[in-house]
Structure formats: C-alpha cells, structure tokens
GUFI-606449 format. One line per field, with one value per atom (N, C-alpha, C): residue number from 1; atom name; x, z, y. Coordinates in pm, 1 decimal. Example, Ala and Ser with C-alpha at 12.3 -4.5 7.8 and 13.67 -1.06 7.14 Angstrom:
BEGIN
pos c(1 / 1 / 1 / 2 / 2 / 2) $
site c(N / CA / C / N / CA / C) $
xx c(1319.0 / 1230.0 / 1320.0 / 1285.0 / 1367.0 / 1290.0) $
zz c(780.0 / 780.0 / 780.0 / 708.0 / 714.0 / 787.0) $
yy c(-569.0 / -450.0 / -330.0 / -225.0 / -106.0 / 3.0) $
END
This chain:
BEGIN
pos c(1 / 1 / 1 / 2 / 2 / 2 / 3 / 3 / 3 / 4 / 4 / 4 / 5 / 5 / 5 / 6 / 6 / 6 / 7 / 7 / 7 / 8 / 8 / 8 / 9 / 9 / 9 / 10 / 10 / 10 / 11 / 11 / 11 / 12 / 12 / 12 / 13 / 13 / 13 / 14 / 14 / 14 / 15 / 15 / 15 / 16 / 16 / 16 / 17 / 17 / 17 / 18 / 18 / 18 / 19 / 19 / 19 / 20 / 20 / 20 / 21 / 21 / 21 / 22 / 22 / 22 / 23 / 23 / 23 / 24 / 24 / 24 / 25 / 25 / 25 / 26 / 26 / 26 / 27 / 27 / 27 / 28 / 28 / 28 / 29 / 29 / 29 / 30 / 30 / 30 / 31 / 31 / 31 / 32 / 32 / 32 / 33 / 33 / 33 / 34 / 34 / 34 / 35 / 35 / 35 / 36 / 36 / 36 / 37 / 37 / 37 / 38 / 38 / 38 / 39 / 39 / 39 / 40 / 40 / 40 / 41 / 41 / 41 / 42 / 42 / 42 / 43 / 43 / 43 / 44 / 44 / 44 / 45 / 45 / 45 / 46 / 46 / 46 / 47 / 47 / 47 / 48 / 48 / 48 / 49 / 49 / 49 / 50 / 50 / 50 / 51 / 51 / 51 / 52 / 52 / 52 / 53 / 53 / 53 / 54 / 54 / 54 / 55 / 55 / 55 / 56 / 56 / 56 / 57 / 57 / 57 / 58 / 58 / 58 / 59 / 59 / 59 / 60 / 60 / 60 / 61 / 61 / 61 / 62 / 62 / 62 / 63 / 63 / 63 / 64 / 64 / 64 / 65 / 65 / 65 / 66 / 66 / 66 / 67 / 67 / 67 / 68 / 68 / 68 / 69 / 69 / 69 / 70 / 70 / 70 / 71 / 71 / 71 / 72 / 72 / 72 / 73 / 73 / 73 / 74 / 74 / 74 / 75 / 75 / 75 / 76 / 76 / 76 / 77 / 77 / 77 / 78 / 78 / 78 / 79 / 79 / 79 / 80 / 80 / 80 / 81 / 81 / 81 / 82 / 82 / 82 / 83 / 83 / 83 / 84 / 84 / 84 / 85 / 85 / 85 / 86 / 86 / 86 / 87 / 87 / 87 / 88 / 88 / 88 / 89 / 89 / 89 / 90 / 90 / 90 / 91 / 91 / 91 / 92 / 92 / 92 / 93 / 93 / 93 / 94 / 94 / 94 / 95 / 95 / 95 / 96 / 96 / 96 / 97 / 97 / 97 / 98 / 98 / 98 / 99 / 99 / 99 / 100 / 100 / 100 / 101 / 101 / 101 / 102 / 102 / 102 / 103 / 103 / 103 / 104 / 104 / 104 / 105 / 105 / 105 / 106 / 106 / 106 / 107 / 107 / 107 / 108 / 108 / 108 / 109 / 109 / 109 / 110 / 110 / 110 / 111 / 111 / 111 / 112 / 112 / 112 / 113 / 113 / 113 / 114 / 114 / 114 / 115 / 115 / 115 / 116 / 116 / 116 / 117 / 117 / 117) $
site c(N / CA / C / N / CA / C / N / CA / C / N / CA / C / N / CA / C / N / CA / C / N / CA / C / N / CA / C / N / CA / C / N / CA / C / N / CA / C / N / CA / C / N / CA / C / N / CA / C / N / CA / C / N / CA / C / N / CA / C / N / CA / C / N / CA / C / N / CA / C / N / CA / C / N / CA / C / N / CA / C / N / CA / C / N / CA / C / N / CA / C / N / CA / C / N / CA / C / N / CA / C / N / CA / C / N / CA / C / N / CA / C / N / CA / C / N / CA / C / N / CA / C / N / CA / C / N / CA / C / N / CA / C / N / CA / C / N / CA / C / N / CA / C / N / CA / C / N / CA / C / N / CA / C / N / CA / C / N / CA / C / N / CA / C / N / CA / C / N / CA / C / N / CA / C / N / CA / C / N / CA / C / N / CA / C / N / CA / C / N / CA / C / N / CA / C / N / CA / C / N / CA / C / N / CA / C / N / CA / C / N / CA / C / N / CA / C / N / CA / C / N / CA / C / N / CA / C / N / CA / C / N / CA / C / N / CA / C / N / CA / C / N / CA / C / N / CA / C / N / CA / C / N / CA / C / N / CA / C / N / CA / C / N / CA / C / N / CA / C / N / CA / C / N / CA / C / N / CA / C / N / CA / C / N / CA / C / N / CA / C / N / CA / C / N / CA / C / N / CA / C / N / CA / C / N / CA / C / N / CA / C / N / CA / C / N / CA / C / N / CA / C / N / CA / C / N / CA / C / N / CA / C / N / CA / C / N / CA / C / N / CA / C / N / CA / C / N / CA / C / N / CA / C / N / CA / C / N / CA / C / N / CA / C / N / CA / C / N / CA / C / N / CA / C / N / CA / C / N / CA / C / N / CA / C / N / CA / C / N / CA / C / N / CA / C / N / CA / C / N / CA / C / N / CA / C / N / CA / C) $
xx c(6956.9 / 6812.2 / 6828.5 / 6726.2 / 6730.2 / 6606.2 / 6684.9 / 6567.1 / 6559.2 / 6426.0 / 6374.1 / 6376.1 / 6394.2 / 6381.6 / 6297.4 / 6151.3 / 6085.6 / 6095.1 / 6140.6 / 6177.0 / 6165.5 / 6154.8 / 6126.0 / 6269.2 / 6323.2 / 6479.3 / 6430.4 / 6354.7 / 6367.5 / 6315.3 / 6258.2 / 6242.1 / 6316.8 / 6343.8 / 6427.6 / 6440.9 / 6343.3 / 6311.9 / 6394.1 / 6361.8 / 6439.7 / 6574.4 / 6594.2 / 6774.1 / 6827.3 / 6756.0 / 6779.5 / 6813.4 / 6687.8 / 6688.3 / 6816.1 / 6843.0 / 6959.7 / 7080.7 / 7114.9 / 7196.3 / 7226.2 / 7166.6 / 7130.8 / 7178.3 / 7127.0 / 7155.7 / 7307.5 / 7330.8 / 7492.8 / 7581.5 / 7548.7 / 7596.0 / 7606.5 / 7522.3 / 7509.3 / 7570.9 / 7603.7 / 7664.1 / 7540.6 / 7389.1 / 7325.2 / 7292.4 / 7267.4 / 7270.5 / 7131.8 / 7083.9 / 6942.0 / 6937.2 / 6815.5 / 6766.7 / 6688.9 / 6726.7 / 6643.6 / 6535.1 / 6448.6 / 6314.3 / 6231.9 / 6225.7 / 6151.6 / 5986.3 / 5926.5 / 5803.0 / 5678.8 / 5723.7 / 5641.9 / 5593.5 / 5772.3 / 5750.4 / 5717.2 / 5767.2 / 5743.3 / 5696.2 / 5567.6 / 5513.6 / 5517.1 / 5519.4 / 5496.9 / 5382.6 / 5416.0 / 5279.3 / 5204.0 / 5097.4 / 4945.8 / 5001.3 / 5094.8 / 5104.0 / 5235.4 / 5322.3 / 5420.2 / 5321.2 / 5256.3 / 5146.9 / 5086.5 / 5020.3 / 4982.1 / 5066.6 / 5166.7 / 5265.6 / 5318.2 / 5335.5 / 5364.0 / 5271.3 / 5142.3 / 5003.0 / 5001.6 / 5049.6 / 5088.8 / 5191.9 / 5316.4 / 5405.2 / 5332.3 / 5266.0 / 5212.9 / 5099.2 / 4996.4 / 4873.3 / 4752.0 / 4770.6 / 4669.9 / 4700.7 / 4574.6 / 4609.1 / 4632.0 / 4565.2 / 4610.2 / 4761.7 / 4849.0 / 5012.8 / 5034.2 / 4994.3 / 5052.1 / 5045.0 / 4962.0 / 4910.2 / 5037.6 / 5064.9 / 5128.4 / 5034.6 / 4975.7 / 4900.2 / 4906.2 / 5014.1 / 5049.4 / 5099.4 / 5069.1 / 5083.1 / 4986.4 / 5006.7 / 4926.9 / 4792.9 / 4830.6 / 4760.4 / 4656.6 / 4694.1 / 4611.4 / 4485.0 / 4571.3 / 4445.7 / 4360.4 / 4427.3 / 4338.3 / 4235.3 / 4253.4 / 4160.8 / 4073.2 / 4077.8 / 4000.8 / 4000.2 / 4127.0 / 4127.5 / 4114.1 / 4103.5 / 4088.4 / 3929.5 / 3852.8 / 3695.5 / 3698.9 / 3767.4 / 3733.9 / 3784.4 / 3888.2 / 3981.1 / 3887.2 / 3827.1 / 3721.3 / 3627.2 / 3591.2 / 3511.3 / 3535.8 / 3655.5 / 3718.2 / 3722.9 / 3695.8 / 3754.7 / 3891.5 / 3939.7 / 4078.5 / 4153.1 / 4071.9 / 4142.3 / 4093.4 / 4010.9 / 4023.1 / 4136.6 / 4154.0 / 4274.7 / 4424.9 / 4431.0 / 4553.7 / 4556.8 / 4441.9 / 4486.8 / 4502.7 / 4442.5 / 4482.0 / 4613.2 / 4658.6 / 4789.9 / 4891.6 / 4875.5 / 4952.8 / 4952.3 / 4857.4 / 4816.9 / 4869.4 / 4900.7 / 4964.1 / 5060.4 / 5182.8 / 5296.3 / 5313.7 / 5250.1 / 5241.1 / 5147.3 / 5047.2 / 4999.6 / 5055.4 / 5172.6 / 5245.7 / 5332.6 / 5329.8 / 5412.2 / 5568.3 / 5658.9 / 5768.4 / 5896.2 / 6011.4 / 6039.4 / 5924.0 / 5933.9 / 5862.0 / 5958.6 / 5994.4 / 6111.6 / 6049.6 / 6099.5 / 6019.3 / 6130.3 / 6164.7 / 6204.9 / 6139.2 / 6192.5 / 6108.6 / 6120.8 / 6187.5 / 6179.5 / 6119.1 / 6155.6 / 6095.2 / 6034.3 / 5953.4 / 5887.0 / 5849.4 / 5880.8 / 5823.7 / 5810.1 / 5742.0 / 5719.9 / 5768.4 / 5832.3 / 5892.0 / 5983.8 / 6077.2 / 6216.6 / 6204.0 / 6234.5 / 6254.0 / 6410.4 / 6510.4 / 6602.5 / 6596.1 / 6546.0 / 6534.2 / 6475.5 / 6383.6 / 6303.5 / 6374.0 / 6423.0 / 6534.6 / 6620.5 / 6731.0 / 6803.9 / 6785.5 / 6653.3 / 6570.5 / 6567.8 / 6502.6 / 6471.8 / 6594.6 / 6704.5 / 6842.6 / 6938.1 / 6875.3 / 6970.1 / 7020.7) $
zz c(6211.9 / 6157.8 / 6010.8 / 5930.8 / 5785.5 / 5756.7 / 5696.3 / 5663.4 / 5502.6 / 5478.1 / 5331.5 / 5297.1 / 5178.3 / 5143.6 / 5018.0 / 5002.7 / 4857.6 / 4797.8 / 4705.1 / 4643.8 / 4506.8 / 4429.3 / 4266.9 / 4262.9 / 4172.4 / 4065.7 / 4091.1 / 4050.7 / 3985.5 / 4081.1 / 4204.9 / 4311.0 / 4408.1 / 4407.6 / 4479.8 / 4596.5 / 4665.3 / 4819.3 / 4842.6 / 4767.8 / 4775.0 / 4769.9 / 4665.2 / 4696.3 / 4792.3 / 4825.6 / 4960.5 / 5082.1 / 5079.8 / 5154.2 / 5175.3 / 5046.8 / 5028.8 / 5071.2 / 5052.3 / 5056.4 / 5195.6 / 5306.4 / 5440.9 / 5473.7 / 5409.4 / 5519.0 / 5451.7 / 5336.2 / 5306.9 / 5400.3 / 5408.9 / 5513.0 / 5634.0 / 5680.6 / 5802.9 / 5822.0 / 5709.5 / 5725.5 / 5769.4 / 5744.9 / 5783.4 / 5647.2 / 5667.2 / 5541.7 / 5527.3 / 5392.6 / 5351.5 / 5229.2 / 5204.3 / 5069.3 / 5010.4 / 4874.0 / 4802.3 / 4732.5 / 4710.3 / 4621.8 / 4556.8 / 4416.6 / 4335.4 / 4372.9 / 4442.3 / 4459.0 / 4377.0 / 4242.9 / 4120.0 / 4087.5 / 4110.9 / 4040.0 / 4162.4 / 4261.5 / 4397.0 / 4508.5 / 4517.2 / 4621.4 / 4736.6 / 4872.3 / 4977.5 / 5001.8 / 5093.6 / 5131.4 / 5210.5 / 5207.6 / 5285.1 / 5434.5 / 5482.3 / 5588.7 / 5655.6 / 5564.3 / 5565.9 / 5582.6 / 5474.2 / 5526.8 / 5647.0 / 5662.1 / 5804.2 / 5933.1 / 5902.7 / 5995.6 / 5987.4 / 5888.8 / 5895.6 / 5954.0 / 5919.2 / 5928.8 / 6088.9 / 6181.1 / 6335.3 / 6372.1 / 6269.4 / 6305.4 / 6287.2 / 6149.9 / 6122.7 / 6170.2 / 6201.4 / 6287.1 / 6200.5 / 6090.5 / 6005.9 / 5853.2 / 5782.8 / 5647.3 / 5574.2 / 5573.4 / 5481.4 / 5445.8 / 5544.7 / 5567.7 / 5445.5 / 5430.4 / 5333.9 / 5176.8 / 5175.8 / 5002.2 / 4993.9 / 4867.0 / 4795.8 / 4720.4 / 4824.7 / 4780.4 / 4660.4 / 4620.4 / 4525.7 / 4381.3 / 4397.0 / 4268.2 / 4173.5 / 4066.7 / 3946.2 / 3960.8 / 3993.8 / 4000.1 / 4122.6 / 4234.5 / 4352.6 / 4298.5 / 4205.8 / 4147.6 / 4047.8 / 3959.2 / 3857.0 / 3904.0 / 4016.2 / 4103.2 / 4148.2 / 4172.2 / 4283.2 / 4394.4 / 4445.4 / 4601.5 / 4725.6 / 4677.9 / 4760.7 / 4852.2 / 4748.7 / 4788.2 / 4799.5 / 4744.2 / 4741.6 / 4881.1 / 4951.1 / 5027.1 / 5180.2 / 5210.2 / 5319.3 / 5287.4 / 5192.3 / 5168.6 / 5165.7 / 5179.3 / 5213.1 / 5309.8 / 5332.1 / 5452.8 / 5478.8 / 5590.7 / 5590.8 / 5516.6 / 5528.5 / 5428.7 / 5289.8 / 5224.7 / 5108.5 / 5032.3 / 5175.0 / 5114.5 / 5166.1 / 5224.8 / 5235.0 / 5084.5 / 5040.0 / 4928.2 / 4793.7 / 4799.2 / 4680.5 / 4678.6 / 4817.3 / 4829.7 / 4801.4 / 4834.5 / 4780.3 / 4619.4 / 4569.9 / 4432.1 / 4348.0 / 4388.2 / 4312.0 / 4377.0 / 4353.6 / 4429.0 / 4397.7 / 4299.0 / 4258.9 / 4396.5 / 4437.4 / 4546.8 / 4684.1 / 4709.2 / 4797.0 / 4840.2 / 4945.8 / 4988.5 / 5004.1 / 4927.2 / 4946.7 / 4979.2 / 5015.4 / 5039.1 / 5153.3 / 5144.6 / 5252.0 / 5310.0 / 5435.7 / 5478.8 / 5613.7 / 5598.5 / 5724.8 / 5777.8 / 5915.0 / 5933.9 / 6026.6 / 6122.0 / 6223.0 / 6355.2 / 6342.4 / 6475.6 / 6434.8 / 6323.1 / 6253.8 / 6172.0 / 6128.3 / 6019.6 / 5989.5 / 5856.3 / 5831.3 / 5671.3 / 5650.7 / 5489.9 / 5466.7 / 5347.6 / 5349.9 / 5378.4 / 5376.2 / 5402.8 / 5483.3 / 5626.8 / 5706.7 / 5784.0 / 5748.9 / 5798.3 / 5959.5 / 5999.6 / 6166.1 / 6220.8 / 6146.0 / 6195.1 / 6200.5 / 6077.1 / 6068.7 / 6141.7 / 6197.8 / 6241.9 / 6395.9 / 6456.4 / 6588.5 / 6562.3 / 6419.5 / 6422.2 / 6459.6 / 6374.8 / 6351.6 / 6470.1 / 6540.6 / 6688.3 / 6780.8) $
yy c(1986.4 / 2046.6 / 2008.3 / 1952.5 / 1977.6 / 2056.8 / 2173.5 / 2275.7 / 2280.0 / 2293.0 / 2282.5 / 2438.8 / 2459.1 / 2573.6 / 2615.6 / 2598.5 / 2615.4 / 2730.0 / 2764.7 / 2903.3 / 2878.8 / 2994.7 / 3008.3 / 3091.9 / 3032.5 / 3083.4 / 3229.6 / 3313.1 / 3442.7 / 3548.3 / 3486.2 / 3585.5 / 3607.3 / 3763.0 / 3845.4 / 3840.0 / 3802.3 / 3792.7 / 3648.3 / 3535.5 / 3404.8 / 3439.7 / 3496.8 / 3531.8 / 3582.1 / 3703.1 / 3734.2 / 3647.7 / 3561.9 / 3469.6 / 3358.3 / 3320.5 / 3198.1 / 3267.3 / 3385.4 / 3456.6 / 3493.9 / 3509.6 / 3522.3 / 3359.1 / 3248.7 / 3121.0 / 3084.9 / 3120.5 / 3096.1 / 3180.8 / 3354.1 / 3420.3 / 3351.8 / 3286.2 / 3229.9 / 3045.6 / 3032.3 / 2901.8 / 2788.2 / 2800.6 / 2747.8 / 2650.5 / 2521.9 / 2419.4 / 2426.9 / 2408.2 / 2366.0 / 2260.2 / 2267.3 / 2190.6 / 2256.7 / 2315.7 / 2381.5 / 2326.2 / 2364.7 / 2313.9 / 2408.2 / 2357.5 / 2468.7 / 2463.4 / 2568.5 / 2586.6 / 2547.4 / 2595.2 / 2559.0 / 2417.5 / 2345.8 / 2211.2 / 2128.3 / 2169.4 / 2095.5 / 2157.9 / 2186.0 / 2285.6 / 2167.3 / 2228.7 / 2183.8 / 2076.0 / 2001.5 / 1879.3 / 1975.5 / 1886.0 / 1926.8 / 1885.4 / 1816.3 / 1796.8 / 1904.2 / 1949.1 / 2047.6 / 2167.5 / 2209.0 / 2352.3 / 2377.3 / 2210.8 / 2273.1 / 2272.3 / 2178.2 / 2279.3 / 2386.2 / 2449.5 / 2577.4 / 2661.7 / 2618.3 / 2705.0 / 2726.3 / 2614.6 / 2625.5 / 2743.7 / 2732.9 / 2871.6 / 3014.1 / 2992.2 / 3131.8 / 3170.0 / 3068.8 / 3100.9 / 3174.2 / 3173.7 / 3241.1 / 3222.5 / 3155.7 / 3070.0 / 3172.0 / 3302.2 / 3428.8 / 3451.6 / 3443.4 / 3446.9 / 3360.8 / 3259.3 / 3147.8 / 3160.8 / 3255.7 / 3291.4 / 3409.5 / 3389.0 / 3497.6 / 3577.6 / 3685.1 / 3762.4 / 3884.4 / 3873.8 / 3980.7 / 3900.8 / 3758.3 / 3675.6 / 3688.1 / 3644.2 / 3648.1 / 3553.9 / 3445.6 / 3313.0 / 3361.9 / 3449.2 / 3483.9 / 3584.4 / 3660.0 / 3775.1 / 3670.8 / 3588.1 / 3537.0 / 3458.9 / 3396.9 / 3282.3 / 3364.8 / 3507.5 / 3591.0 / 3542.1 / 3538.6 / 3465.4 / 3526.6 / 3691.1 / 3771.3 / 3747.7 / 3700.4 / 3695.8 / 3549.7 / 3473.1 / 3310.6 / 3259.7 / 3299.9 / 3269.8 / 3245.5 / 3367.9 / 3342.9 / 3212.9 / 3205.9 / 3088.3 / 2982.1 / 2954.3 / 2810.3 / 2751.7 / 2639.3 / 2537.6 / 2538.0 / 2496.8 / 2513.0 / 2386.9 / 2294.6 / 2175.0 / 2226.1 / 2304.1 / 2320.8 / 2397.1 / 2487.5 / 2587.7 / 2510.5 / 2430.1 / 2341.6 / 2277.8 / 2225.3 / 2142.1 / 2223.4 / 2324.8 / 2454.9 / 2478.3 / 2502.0 / 2523.5 / 2425.9 / 2311.6 / 2205.3 / 2156.5 / 2224.6 / 2192.4 / 2304.7 / 2440.4 / 2531.0 / 2598.1 / 2567.9 / 2629.2 / 2811.5 / 2852.9 / 2944.8 / 3048.7 / 2990.2 / 3055.4 / 3056.8 / 3015.2 / 3006.7 / 3131.4 / 3172.7 / 3296.7 / 3241.9 / 3299.3 / 3247.6 / 3335.7 / 3296.4 / 3164.0 / 3094.7 / 2971.8 / 2886.8 / 2815.9 / 2812.9 / 2751.3 / 2672.7 / 2535.6 / 2446.7 / 2367.7 / 2297.0 / 2201.9 / 2137.0 / 2033.0 / 2034.6 / 2112.0 / 2197.1 / 2291.4 / 2416.2 / 2484.7 / 2632.8 / 2602.8 / 2714.1 / 2742.0 / 2878.3 / 2963.4 / 3084.7 / 3083.2 / 3204.2 / 3227.6 / 3367.3 / 3411.7 / 3538.2 / 3565.5 / 3674.7 / 3695.9 / 3842.5 / 3838.6 / 3966.2 / 3933.6 / 4005.3 / 3958.3 / 3980.7 / 4076.3 / 4072.5 / 3957.0 / 3932.6 / 3783.0 / 3678.1 / 3642.1 / 3507.7 / 3519.0 / 3629.9 / 3641.7 / 3564.0 / 3601.4 / 3545.1 / 3409.6 / 3374.8 / 3223.6 / 3157.2 / 3183.7 / 3121.6 / 3142.8 / 3258.9 / 3265.0 / 3140.4) $
END
C-alpha cells in the first residue's frame, strides 16, 4: 500500500498523525499540502470515503473564513468544490491521507487504529 500523507509542517494534528504512523511502522510518502494539494481525482476518491463534501474542508482555517465558505459552499456544485480544493491546499482538512484502499482526513487515534488494523 502506497500511503500519501498530505500535511502542513506546522500543524499539530499532522505531527500527531505522522508520529502515529511512525510508531506503527506504516510507510508513507509525505507531501506538503500547501505546495502540492491533492488532485481532483484524489479528492473525488476521498469524497467516496468521507461521504460529505464539507468534511473535506478545513473549516477552522483562515482561507475558509476569508472566502466566506460557510455561505459559499452550499451554493457550489460538486465539480466547483473539487476544483476549489485542488487549487488551494489551505482549504483542505489535514492531514489528508489516501491510498488505493483507504482515505481519511484529520486525525482521531481510535479511528486510525481501526483503519490500519
């Protein structure tokens, strides 16, 4: 399994997630989410795992607030939202982890233990 971890180096949640992966001997490829956001194809795949477009957005981020996404997001088509996420890594909830088999955003240790069991 080739696991991609899109993260931001100053994100405490990302650091916890990487520490978890290291502690469990899980190999991964780390990518800077701001410099190299996930592709539309990867975001679509993640949407299949998460089932809700809003869960993919970093709702506590400055860009989310600055772009008034709370009001804008409900008016967007799925394709518009995917394009917006793929074009701005700051809008994506992190860490964003994806492989052929799994996908999730954020870090909740109990969920990750189930995911990697």
